[in-house]
N, C-alpha and C positions, 0 to 999 in steps of 0.2 A: 505495499500500499504504502502511496506515495505520501511526501511531507503536508501537503495541501490538503488529500484526503482525510487525512488523521488529525490536524487539525480542526476541520469541518464539524469530525464526528465527534471531538472532545469540546466545541464550542456548545453545539448542540446539544449537547449530555448535559452542559452545564446551566443551558440558560432556563428560564423561568419566567413564565408569563407575572406580568405583577400585577397583585390581584388589588381592588377597593373595597373597603369598607362601605356598601352603602348603606342606606335607612333600614333598619329591620337589621335581618341577622345574614341577608346573602349578601356575597362576594361575589366580585363577576371580574370574569378573564376579557382581554383584550377580546374585541370580534372586532366587526366591520360596519359600523352604525353609521347611515349616513347623515342623520338629521334626528334633530330632537325637535317633538314637535308640542306646541303650548294649544291647549283646550279648555274651553270653557263648558262644564260639563252641565249647562241647560237645566237646574233644580233650584226650587222656588228656597225662600228663605227658612218656611218651618219643616222643610222634608228632612226624614231620617235617610242617610246612606246609607241602604238594603244590598243586599246580593252584590258586594263589591267586588266578589269573586269572580263575576261575572261578566265584568265588564273590560272594552279592551286596553286597560291603561295600564302601564306600568309602577306607574305612582297618581296618587290624589291627594290634594293639600286643601286641607279643613277648613272651614270659615276661621278658627282657632290657630291656624296656622301649621298643622299637624302633618307630617308628609306619611303619608302612608303608601305601604310597599306593596302591591296587590301580586305584583309575580315576579319571578326574577328577568334581567335582560338577558337573552341566550344571546350566544355566538352566530346564531342565523338571524335573530333581528336587523332589518336594516333601520330601524327605526325606533326613539325611545320616546314612547306616549306620556304626556303628564297632563291631567285635569285640575284644572279649579274649581271646588266645589261652590255652586252660586249660580250666576249668569240671566237667573229671571226673577222679578218682583213677584207677590202676593198675587196678582192679575197673569200672571205669566207675560208679560213683555219681557223682553230681552233686555238687559240692563248691565252695566260694568258695577258691580258691585262688591270687588273686592274688599278686602279688609287690611288694613296697613302690617297684620301676622301673615295672610297671605302672599304679600308681598316681598314679604321678608325672606317666608320660606321658597317663596319661586327663585328668590335672586338666590338664595347659597345653593338649592339644589340644581339652578344652570353652572352656577362656577364648578361646583364641582363635576359635574356631568361632560363638561366642555375641556377640563384640564383629564378628564379620564378617557375622552374621546375626539383629540383635538381635530379633527377632521368633518366628525359632524356636525351641520350650521344646524341653529337653532331657528326655528320658523313659528308661525302661528298655523294652527290646522288648514284655516281657511286656504292659505298660499299651497299647501299640500294635496289638501282633499277636495271637494265641491261639497259646497254647503251654499243654502240661500240664504246667508246670514252671514255677519262678522264672527268671525270664530277665532279668538276668544273674547270679542267684544272690546277690544281695545289695540290699539298700534305698539304691537310687541318689539318691532325692535328701536321705535324712541324711546320706550321706557324702560328698555335695558341701558340705553347710551345716556339717558337721564338719571337712573335710579340714586339712591343715594342709600348703602346701605347703613342701617342702625348702629352699627359699631361706627362707622366714621361721623355721623351724628353728634354722634355721643362726645368725638373726643376735642 
């Protein structure tokens, strides 16, 4: 066996994909995530979040700002789906009703995921999927560019 081949064998044996401890107890290995997609769930203020295990999202951010990990990110996934609870008023009209805690949790998870998947593009759901309304209900790119996290405001 030539020297170059031996070096490749040795380096591939010692290489281990870095792991990231995400929300909850799931750890992720490197994959080919192309997009990190932000949705608004379309739930009313008084609705309970039921049947979360049947939702298509990887993460849900509650009105209280709690990040729920619904399913692990797989190396086969092309997208990571994040949903914000809310999006409807009591009459069922679409509204931007994000709470400060949701904003903080969304910002933090986007930072975490963009560090883990640096090639992934952060997009609003209506930029990737067909919706008859604005989803997540606000200009995501403008919000990201102008958002000041809590720890900077406190400094």
